[in-house]
C-alpha positions as CSV (number, residue, x, y, z in Angstrom):
1,M,152.6,184.7,88.7
2,K,155.1,182.3,90.3
3,R,154.0,180.1,93.1
4,D,157.2,179.9,95.1
5,V,156.7,180.0,98.9
6,H,159.9,180.6,100.8
7,T,160.8,180.1,104.5
8,D,160.9,183.8,105.3
9,Y,159.4,187.0,104.1
10,D,162.7,188.7,103.0
11,T,163.5,185.9,100.5
12,W,159.9,186.0,99.3
13,E,160.0,189.7,98.9
14,K,163.1,189.7,96.8
15,K,161.5,187.3,94.3
16,Y,158.9,189.8,93.4
17,V,160.1,193.3,94.2
18,T,161.5,193.9,90.6
19,S,158.0,193.3,89.0
20,S,155.3,195.9,88.4
21,G,152.9,193.8,90.3
22,L,152.1,190.3,91.7
23,L,149.2,188.2,90.6
24,R,148.9,184.7,92.1
25,K,146.6,182.3,94.1
26,Y,145.9,183.0,97.8
27,I,142.7,181.3,98.4
28,C,142.3,177.4,98.7
29,E,139.9,177.0,95.9
30,E,142.0,174.6,93.8
31,L,145.4,174.6,95.5
32,K,146.3,174.3,99.2
33,I,147.7,177.7,100.1
34,D,150.0,178.5,103.0
35,T,148.0,181.1,105.1
36,I,151.4,182.8,106.0
37,L,151.0,184.4,102.6
38,Y,148.3,186.6,103.8
39,S,150.4,188.4,106.3
40,W,153.3,188.6,103.8
41,L,151.1,190.0,101.1
42,N,149.6,192.7,103.2
43,R,153.1,193.7,104.4
44,F,154.3,193.8,100.9
45,A,151.4,196.0,99.8
46,E,152.1,198.4,102.5
47,T,155.9,198.6,101.6
48,Y,155.2,198.8,97.9
49,P,151.9,200.7,97.4
50,E,152.7,201.5,93.8
51,K,152.7,197.8,92.8
52,L,149.5,196.1,91.4
53,L,148.5,193.1,93.7
54,L,145.8,190.8,92.3
55,L,144.1,187.6,93.6
56,H,144.2,184.9,90.8
57,F,140.9,182.9,91.4
58,N,139.1,180.1,89.7
59,G,136.0,181.8,88.7
60,E,133.9,178.7,87.8
61,A,134.5,175.8,90.2
62,R,135.4,175.0,93.7
63,Q,137.1,172.1,95.7
64,V,134.6,170.7,98.2
65,N,136.0,167.5,99.7
66,D,138.6,168.9,102.1
67,Y,136.6,172.1,102.9
68,P,133.4,171.3,105.0
69,E,132.7,175.1,105.3
70,I,132.0,175.2,101.6
71,N,129.0,172.9,102.2
72,K,127.7,175.3,104.8
73,K,128.0,178.3,102.4
74,Y,126.7,176.6,99.1
75,F,123.7,174.3,99.1
76,P,123.3,171.4,96.6
77,G,121.3,173.5,94.2
78,H,124.2,175.8,93.7
79,W,126.3,173.3,91.7
80,V,125.9,172.3,88.0
81,Y,124.5,168.8,87.3
82,E,124.4,166.8,84.1
83,T,121.3,164.9,83.0
84,G,120.4,162.2,85.4
85,S,117.9,159.4,86.1
86,L,115.2,158.3,88.6
87,L,116.0,155.7,91.2
88,S,114.3,152.6,90.3
89,E,114.4,150.7,93.6
90,D,114.3,151.9,97.2
91,C,117.6,152.2,98.9
92,T,118.6,152.4,102.6
93,S,121.2,154.8,104.1
94,S,123.8,152.0,104.2
95,Q,123.1,150.5,100.8
96,T,126.1,150.8,98.4
97,H,124.4,149.3,95.2
98,I,121.6,151.4,93.9
99,Q,119.7,150.9,90.6
100,V,118.7,153.7,88.2
101,K,116.3,153.7,85.2
102,A,118.9,155.1,82.8
103,I,122.5,154.0,83.5
104,D,124.2,155.7,80.4
105,Y,124.3,159.1,82.0
106,F,126.9,157.9,84.5
107,R,130.6,157.3,83.8
108,E,133.6,155.8,85.6
109,K,135.8,158.0,83.4
110,A,134.3,161.3,84.3
111,Y,137.0,163.8,85.6
112,V,140.5,163.6,84.2
113,Y,143.9,164.6,85.6
114,R,145.0,166.4,82.5
115,N,148.8,166.5,83.3
116,T,149.2,162.8,83.9
117,S,150.6,160.2,81.3
118,P,148.8,157.9,80.9
119,R,145.7,159.9,81.8
120,R,144.1,159.1,85.2
121,W,140.4,159.3,85.6
122,I,137.9,159.6,88.4
123,P,134.4,158.5,88.4
124,H,131.4,160.7,88.7
125,Y,130.1,162.2,92.0
126,V,126.4,162.0,92.1
127,L,123.6,163.8,94.0
128,L,120.7,161.8,95.2
129,V,117.9,164.2,95.8
130,E,114.2,163.6,96.9
131,L,111.4,164.9,94.6
132,D,108.1,166.2,95.8
133,E,104.7,165.3,94.1
134,Q,105.3,167.8,91.4
135,G,108.7,166.6,90.6
136,N,110.4,169.6,92.2
137,K,113.8,168.9,93.8
138,L,113.9,169.1,97.4
139,W,117.5,170.2,97.6
140,Y,117.9,169.9,101.4
141,N,116.8,166.3,101.3
142,S,119.8,165.0,99.4
143,E,123.1,163.3,99.6
144,I,126.3,163.2,97.6
145,A,127.9,160.0,96.8
146,H,130.9,158.8,94.7
147,I,130.8,156.1,92.2
148,K,133.1,153.2,92.7
149,S,132.0,151.2,89.6
150,I,129.1,150.7,87.3
151,D,127.3,147.5,86.4
152,S,125.6,148.5,83.1
153,S,124.0,145.1,82.7
154,T,121.8,145.6,85.8
155,S,121.7,149.5,85.7
156,T,123.5,149.5,89.0
157,L,125.8,152.2,90.5
158,I,128.2,151.0,93.2
159,L,128.7,153.9,95.5
160,K,130.7,155.3,98.4
161,R,127.8,157.0,100.4
162,G,127.8,160.2,102.3
163,K,130.6,162.1,100.6
164,T,131.8,165.6,100.5
165,N,130.5,166.2,104.1
166,T,127.0,165.0,103.5
167,Q,125.1,162.3,105.5
168,S,123.8,159.1,104.1
169,R,120.0,158.9,103.7
170,S,117.2,156.5,102.6
171,F,115.5,157.2,99.3
172,K,112.3,156.0,97.5
173,A,112.2,154.7,94.0
174,G,110.5,157.0,91.6
175,K,110.6,159.8,94.1
176,T,114.5,160.4,93.9
177,Y,116.5,161.9,91.1
178,V,120.2,160.8,90.8
179,A,122.4,163.2,88.8
180,P,126.1,163.4,87.9
181,I,127.9,166.4,89.2
182,A,129.6,168.5,86.7
183,G,133.2,168.9,87.7
184,G,136.9,169.0,86.7
185,I,140.2,168.5,88.3
186,W,142.5,171.3,89.0
187,G,145.2,170.9,91.6
188,N,144.8,167.5,93.1
189,D,141.1,167.0,93.5
190,V,137.7,167.2,91.8
191,M,136.1,170.8,91.8
192,F,132.4,171.2,91.5
193,Y,131.1,173.9,89.0
194,Y,129.1,176.8,90.3
195,N,125.7,177.2,88.6
196,L,126.2,180.8,87.5
197,S,123.3,180.8,85.0
198,S,120.2,183.0,85.5
199,A,118.3,179.7,86.4
200,C,120.4,178.7,89.5
201,P,118.2,177.5,92.3
202,K,118.1,179.7,95.4
203,D,118.8,178.4,98.9
204,K,116.5,179.0,101.9
205,N,118.0,182.4,102.3
206,G,117.1,183.3,98.6
207,R,120.7,183.3,97.5
208,T,122.1,181.8,94.3
209,A,125.6,180.5,93.9
210,A,126.6,183.9,92.4
211,N,125.2,185.7,95.6
212,V,127.3,183.4,97.9
213,L,130.4,183.8,95.9
214,L,130.0,187.6,95.8
215,N,129.7,187.6,99.5
216,E,132.9,185.5,99.9
217,I,134.9,187.8,97.8
218,H,133.6,190.8,99.6
219,H,134.6,189.3,102.8
220,W,138.2,188.4,101.7
221,F,138.8,192.1,100.5
222,N,137.1,193.8,103.4
223,P,139.3,196.8,104.1
224,D,139.0,196.5,107.9
225,N,139.6,192.8,108.6
226,G,139.7,190.9,105.2
227,I,142.5,188.5,104.7
228,L,143.3,190.2,101.4
229,K,142.6,193.7,102.6
230,K,145.6,195.3,101.0
231,L,145.0,193.7,97.5
232,D,143.9,195.8,94.5
233,G,141.5,193.4,93.0
234,I,140.8,189.9,91.5
235,A,141.8,188.2,88.2
236,F,139.5,185.4,87.5
237,D,141.4,182.4,86.2
238,V,138.5,181.0,84.2
239,N,135.0,182.5,83.9
240,Y,132.9,181.6,80.8
241,F,130.1,183.4,78.9
242,D,129.4,180.3,76.8
243,V,129.4,176.7,78.3
244,S,127.8,175.0,75.3
245,K,130.9,172.9,75.0
246,H,129.5,171.1,78.0
247,E,126.6,169.5,76.2
248,S,125.5,167.3,79.0
249,W,125.0,170.2,81.5
250,D,121.5,170.7,82.7
251,T,121.8,174.3,83.9
252,N,118.0,174.9,84.6
253,N,117.6,171.5,86.4
254,D,114.7,170.3,84.2
255,G,116.3,167.0,83.5
256,Q,117.3,167.9,80.0
257,A,120.8,168.7,78.8
258,D,121.0,172.3,77.6
259,G,124.6,173.5,77.7
260,G,123.4,176.8,79.1
261,W,121.1,177.7,76.2
262,I,117.3,177.7,76.7
263,N,115.0,178.5,73.8
264,G,117.9,180.1,71.9
265,Q,119.0,182.3,74.8
266,N,122.3,182.0,76.5
267,I,121.1,181.9,80.1
268,W,124.7,181.3,81.3
269,Q,126.0,184.5,80.0
270,A,122.9,186.3,81.4
271,G,123.6,185.0,84.8
272,D,127.4,185.5,84.8
273,L,127.2,189.0,83.3
274,Q,124.7,189.9,86.2
275,F,127.3,188.3,88.7
276,L,130.1,190.5,87.3
277,K,127.9,193.5,87.4
278,N,127.0,192.9,91.0
279,L,130.6,192.3,91.9
280,R,131.5,195.7,90.3
281,K,128.8,197.4,92.3
282,R,129.7,195.8,95.5
283,M,133.5,196.4,95.3
284,G,133.5,199.7,93.8
285,Q,135.0,201.4,90.8
286,N,138.6,201.4,92.2
287,F,138.5,197.5,92.5
288,I,140.4,195.8,89.5
289,I,138.6,192.9,88.0
290,T,139.7,190.8,85.0
291,C,139.0,187.4,83.5
292,D,140.3,185.3,80.7
293,G,139.3,186.8,77.3
294,Q,141.4,184.9,74.8
295,H,138.6,182.7,73.2
296,P,135.0,183.4,72.2
297,I,133.6,181.2,75.1
298,N,135.4,183.3,77.7
299,Q,133.6,186.4,79.1
300,Q,133.6,189.6,77.2
301,A,132.1,192.0,79.8
302,V,133.4,195.2,78.5
303,G,132.4,198.1,80.7
304,V,132.2,195.9,83.8
305,L,135.7,194.6,83.9
306,N,139.0,196.5,83.7
307,G,140.4,194.1,81.2
308,I,141.2,190.6,80.2
309,E,144.0,188.0,80.5
310,S,145.3,186.4,77.3
311,E,146.6,182.9,78.5
312,G,149.3,182.6,75.8
313,L,149.5,185.4,73.3
314,V,146.7,183.9,71.3
315,Q,145.6,180.9,73.6
316,H,147.1,178.2,75.8
317,N,148.7,176.2,72.9
318,D,149.0,179.0,70.4
319,G,151.7,181.6,70.8
320,W,151.5,183.2,67.3
321,R,149.4,181.5,64.7
322,G,146.0,183.2,65.3
323,F,147.7,186.6,65.6
324,S,144.6,188.5,64.4
325,R,142.3,187.2,67.2
326,T,144.7,188.8,69.8
327,V,144.9,192.1,67.9
328,N,141.3,192.4,67.4
329,T,140.3,191.4,71.0
330,H,142.8,193.8,72.7
331,L,142.1,196.7,70.3
332,Y,138.3,196.3,71.0
333,W,138.9,196.3,74.8
334,D,141.3,199.3,74.5
335,K,138.9,201.4,72.3
336,F,135.5,200.7,74.0
337,N,136.1,199.8,77.6
338,P,135.3,203.1,79.5
339,L,136.7,201.9,82.9
340,S,139.8,203.4,84.3
341,P,142.3,202.1,85.0
342,Q,142.4,199.5,82.1
343,F,144.5,196.5,82.9
344,R,145.0,193.8,80.2
345,Y,147.8,191.3,80.2
346,V,149.4,188.6,78.2
347,V,150.7,185.4,79.9
348,L,153.8,184.3,77.9
349,K,152.7,180.6,78.0
350,L,154.0,178.3,75.3
351,M,152.2,175.0,75.7
352,D,152.6,173.7,72.2
353,G,155.7,171.5,71.9
354,N,156.9,173.1,68.6
355,D,156.5,176.6,70.1
356,Q,158.6,175.7,73.1
357,H,161.6,175.0,70.8
358,H,161.4,178.6,69.7
359,A,160.7,180.0,73.2
360,E,163.0,183.0,73.2
361,R,161.8,184.3,69.8
362,L,158.1,183.8,70.5
363,R,158.4,185.4,73.9
364,R,160.0,188.4,72.2
365,F,157.2,188.4,69.7
366,G,154.8,188.2,72.6
367,V,156.3,191.1,74.5
368,A,156.3,193.3,71.3
369,T,152.8,192.5,70.4
370,A,151.4,193.1,73.8
371,S,153.2,196.3,74.1
372,C,151.8,197.6,70.8
373,L,148.3,196.7,72.0
374,G,148.8,198.5,75.4
375,A,148.8,195.3,77.4
376,Y,151.2,194.0,80.1
377,T,153.0,190.6,80.1
378,T,153.9,188.3,82.9
379,V,157.7,188.3,83.8
380,P,159.6,185.6,82.1
381,D,162.3,183.5,83.8
382,S,164.9,185.8,82.2
383,Y,165.2,188.7,79.8
384,S,167.9,187.1,77.6
385,F,165.6,187.2,74.6
386,L,165.2,191.0,74.8
387,P,167.8,193.6,73.9
388,S,169.9,194.5,77.1
389,W,168.5,198.1,77.4
390,I,164.9,196.8,77.8
391,Q,163.6,196.5,81.3
392,P,160.1,197.0,82.8
393,C,158.9,200.5,81.8
394,S,161.7,201.1,79.4
395,F,159.4,202.2,76.5
396,G,157.5,204.9,78.3
397,R,153.9,205.8,77.3
398,I,152.3,205.1,73.9
399,Q,152.5,208.0,71.4
400,G,150.1,208.0,68.5
401,E,147.8,205.3,66.9
402,L,148.8,201.8,66.0
403,I,150.4,201.8,62.5
404,R,149.1,199.1,60.1
405,Y,151.8,198.3,57.5
406,A,149.3,196.5,55.4
407,K,147.2,199.6,54.6
408,S,150.3,201.2,52.8
409,S,149.4,199.0,49.8
410,P,146.4,199.3,47.4
411,N,143.0,197.9,48.3
412,L,142.4,194.9,46.1
413,L,138.6,194.8,46.6
414,S,136.9,197.2,44.1
415,G,133.6,198.6,45.4
416,T,131.9,199.5,48.5
417,P,129.8,196.8,50.3
418,A,126.6,198.4,48.8
419,E,128.0,198.1,45.2
420,L,129.1,194.5,45.8
421,L,125.6,193.6,46.9
422,H,124.1,195.5,44.0
423,K,126.1,193.8,41.5
424,G,125.4,190.4,43.0
425,I,129.0,189.7,44.0
426,L,128.1,189.6,47.7
427,K,125.7,187.0,48.7
428,G,124.2,185.8,52.0
429,E,122.9,182.7,53.8
430,N,120.6,182.6,56.9
431,C,120.0,186.4,56.6
432,C,118.5,189.3,54.7
433,M,120.5,192.1,53.3
434,S,119.8,195.7,52.3
435,I,121.6,198.7,51.1
436,Q,122.1,201.9,53.2
437,G,124.3,204.4,51.5
438,N,127.6,202.7,50.8
439,S,127.1,200.1,53.5
440,I,124.9,197.1,53.8
441,I,122.5,196.0,56.7
442,I,122.5,192.5,57.7
443,K,119.5,191.0,59.4
444,P,120.4,187.4,60.6
445,A,117.7,184.7,60.7
446,T,119.7,182.4,62.9
447,Q,122.5,182.5,65.5
448,S,125.1,182.1,62.6
449,S,124.7,183.8,59.3
450,T,127.2,183.8,56.3
451,L,128.2,186.2,53.7
452,S,130.4,185.3,50.7
453,I,132.2,187.2,48.0
454,K,133.3,184.8,45.2
455,N,135.9,185.2,42.4
456,V,138.1,187.8,44.2
457,E,141.2,188.1,42.1
458,L,144.2,187.7,44.6
459,P,148.0,187.8,43.8
460,T,150.3,185.5,45.4
461,G,151.4,186.3,48.9
462,D,149.9,187.2,52.3
463,I,146.5,188.8,52.6
464,T,145.2,191.1,55.3
465,I,141.5,191.9,55.3
466,F,139.9,194.7,57.2
467,I,136.1,194.8,57.9
468,E,134.4,197.7,59.6
469,A,131.1,197.1,61.1
470,E,128.7,197.8,64.0
471,T,125.7,196.3,65.6
472,I,122.6,198.6,65.0
473,T,120.0,196.7,67.0
474,P,119.5,198.6,70.3
475,P,121.4,196.9,73.2
476,D,119.4,195.1,75.8
477,A,120.0,194.9,79.5
478,N,122.1,191.7,79.0
479,S,124.4,193.1,76.3
480,D,125.4,196.7,77.0
481,L,129.0,196.9,75.7
482,V,129.3,193.1,75.3
483,P,130.5,192.4,71.6
484,R,129.5,189.8,69.3
485,F,131.9,187.8,67.1
486,I,132.5,188.1,63.3
487,Y,134.7,185.6,61.5
488,A,136.6,185.8,58.1
489,S,138.1,183.0,56.0
490,L,139.7,182.7,52.6
491,S,139.5,179.7,50.3
492,N,142.6,177.8,49.1
493,L,144.8,178.3,52.2
494,P,147.8,176.1,52.9
495,D,147.9,173.2,55.3
496,Y,150.6,175.2,57.2
497,E,151.8,172.4,59.7
498,P,151.5,168.7,59.7
499,E,149.7,168.6,63.1
500,K,146.0,168.5,62.5
501,K,145.4,170.2,65.9
502,T,147.2,173.5,64.8
503,K,145.8,174.0,61.3
504,E,142.6,175.8,62.6
505,F,144.7,178.2,64.6
506,F,145.9,179.8,61.3
507,T,142.5,180.1,59.8
508,D,139.9,180.4,62.7
509,L,140.2,184.2,62.9
510,Y,137.6,186.5,64.5
511,G,137.0,190.0,65.4
512,L,134.6,191.8,68.0
513,V,131.8,194.0,66.9
514,G,129.8,196.3,69.3
515,H,127.3,199.1,69.0
516,E,129.8,201.5,67.5
517,K,131.9,201.3,64.4
518,N,134.9,199.0,64.8
519,E,137.4,197.7,62.3
520,N,138.8,194.2,62.6
521,S,141.7,192.7,60.7
522,F,142.0,189.1,59.4
523,Y,145.6,188.1,58.4
524,F,146.3,185.0,56.2
525,R,149.7,183.7,55.7
526,R,149.8,182.3,52.2
527,P,153.3,181.0,51.4
528,K,153.5,179.5,47.8
529,V,149.8,180.0,47.0
530,S,149.4,180.9,43.4
531,A,147.7,184.1,42.1
532,G,144.0,183.3,41.3
533,K,140.3,183.7,42.2
534,Q,139.3,183.1,45.7
535,T,136.3,183.2,47.9
536,L,136.1,185.4,50.9
537,T,133.6,184.2,53.6
538,I,132.3,186.2,56.5
539,T,130.4,184.6,59.3
540,I,128.3,186.7,61.7
541,K,127.3,185.5,65.2
542,G,124.1,186.6,66.9
543,T,120.8,187.6,65.7
544,E,121.1,191.4,66.1
545,Q,121.2,193.6,62.9
546,L,124.7,194.4,61.8
547,Q,125.9,197.2,59.4
548,I,129.0,196.6,57.4
549,H,130.6,199.9,56.3
550,S,133.7,198.6,54.5
551,I,135.6,195.5,53.3
552,K,139.2,196.0,52.2
553,I,141.8,193.5,51.1
554,Y,145.6,194.2,51.0
555,N,148.4,192.1,49.7
556,R,150.8,192.6,52.6
557,P,151.3,191.0,56.1
558,D,149.7,192.6,59.1
559,I,152.9,194.1,60.5
560,I,152.1,196.5,63.4
561,I,154.2,199.4,64.5
562,R,153.9,201.5,67.6
563,Q,155.8,204.5,68.8
564,F,156.4,205.1,72.5
565,E,158.0,207.9,74.3
566,N,161.4,206.1,74.4
567,A,161.2,203.5,71.6
568,V,159.5,202.1,68.5
569,V,158.4,198.6,68.4
570,C,157.7,196.7,65.1
571,V,156.1,193.3,64.9
572,N,156.3,190.9,62.0
573,P,153.8,188.1,62.2
574,S,154.7,186.8,58.7
575,L,156.5,183.5,57.9
576,E,159.0,185.5,55.8
577,E,161.7,188.1,56.6
578,Q,160.2,191.6,56.0
579,E,162.1,194.9,55.2
580,I,160.4,198.2,56.2
581,H,161.5,201.7,55.7
582,L,160.5,203.2,59.0
583,F,160.7,206.9,57.6
584,D,157.5,206.0,55.6
585,F,155.5,205.8,58.9
586,I,157.5,207.7,61.4
587,T,159.5,210.6,59.9
588,E,161.9,211.0,62.9
589,Y,163.3,207.6,62.2
590,S,165.3,206.8,59.0
591,E,166.1,203.1,59.7
592,K,165.5,200.4,57.1
593,L,164.5,197.5,59.2
594,K,164.8,193.8,58.5
595,I,162.5,191.8,60.8
596,A,162.8,188.1,60.9
597,P,159.8,185.9,60.5
598,I,157.5,185.8,63.7
599,D,159.7,188.2,65.4
600,A,160.1,191.8,66.4
601,V,162.4,194.8,66.5
602,F,162.8,197.3,69.3
603,I,164.5,200.6,68.6
604,P,165.4,202.9,71.5
605,K,164.8,206.6,71.1
606,S,168.6,207.2,71.5
607,K,169.0,205.9,67.9
608,N,166.5,208.4,66.6
609,K,168.1,210.1,63.5
């Protein structure tokens, strides 16, 4: 994923030839890319047909200012807008001071350069668009301007007119809507968000933003004359299923902020999922497509995509704390994604300052975890953190199921879910519960319902919880294999680290549940927590009925072990050193392993006894 561009092809080739593949940006969507890479890339692909070559592409926004051709492809209705206001006085095409009825929607600090210190901000870009007698937006009668400053006392915007390749126009008071453009800064300029919701306006040719983007992608990869004709597919850098964090977004353009949700329905997910389905249909089954999948707001289009990227083992600034989130997500994709080939990968990114001080150990931990979960990793700067015998493909193919060390101890929770409900030990909020055999049926009343089991007697030490569940409401056209999220938490957990921002990483643990039985694990590190009665809380997202088949609690860390053709890999996510007799799990190996905290051990097959 390195972005180096050298002066000649031979030097560039040597940089990447030792990797199993190459994944990087080639299109000027957020960075200015040297077009020489197109010829280099296609030559590289012909020389090394066995290597996987993917375009890394921003899947949610686009730079517009320096690219006039973008305005010819996308019309104003294709971008996302925040809630705006009506123009309160007529303005001419040359007028720089305009008055609006509600000034609070506009900001001088709208888009931030995230990597500058102190932070640098850019004011809102705004759209001025004419309205018809019914209040409908006449998208082609519009102009984009850029705020220079704001005079709140007079509700005045001071503007640079006719920006992003648009022409200045005259507008009428009360018949003109002024809306901030939703955007963010990647690279060196503001990027506008595509409206990928199912409510995106259509241009005069009947195309939504998703339709235009799909045509662009197909053109780049055209096997006859596309600039990326030799590539194997696309890895969307960012592509979200839930944009509710953007509370000010007005995705259906009715003048009201909605964050992508209308009448309890996630119209953003519906539109984005359809875009991905259309992309799959257009590009064919052999075209590799991945997206970010390390967070609940990322896409989870199982059955449409070949896999996901985990940006950081857990997320950008967490290389180990929320271990269960990574395990559950990758195991779900591995088990339920029917597409072949599967391609999931972990970026060994360590953005947290404390994690960077332990980079070698955490990268070793990341490589081991990804390998056990059947995922690739990006190539690090060096392999010094791994045993000298390890190189790409050293392990060989996976053999056997993932071994869960925690399950070798007794289950501490006595009773099936049905028995727990019958005895009144298990209670629910915002849902109705019923018994079916040994399991329970949950019928949520809201988008978030909660189960609790109180007074669970737990010993001191780490706890791993396993919950097996499935969605039993028939899937609709917008769900298919898309999972829902289930969370678990325990009372009386430690503070872990002094930084407030990282505490939630240890405890905000979730799993994925679809329309077939699936078991998720929730691992809680509990150093120095005394034995006593605790409360287990389970939070269920979504309104579909859920069946819980089992809940089990173990007093051991969630150590995972995987056997390969040429090696065994053991991962210790605990804060304490662990000793394991490998023979208890794989009889061909007699080693007693000591694994350091948040670390891993790799055993080559040559040591098999």
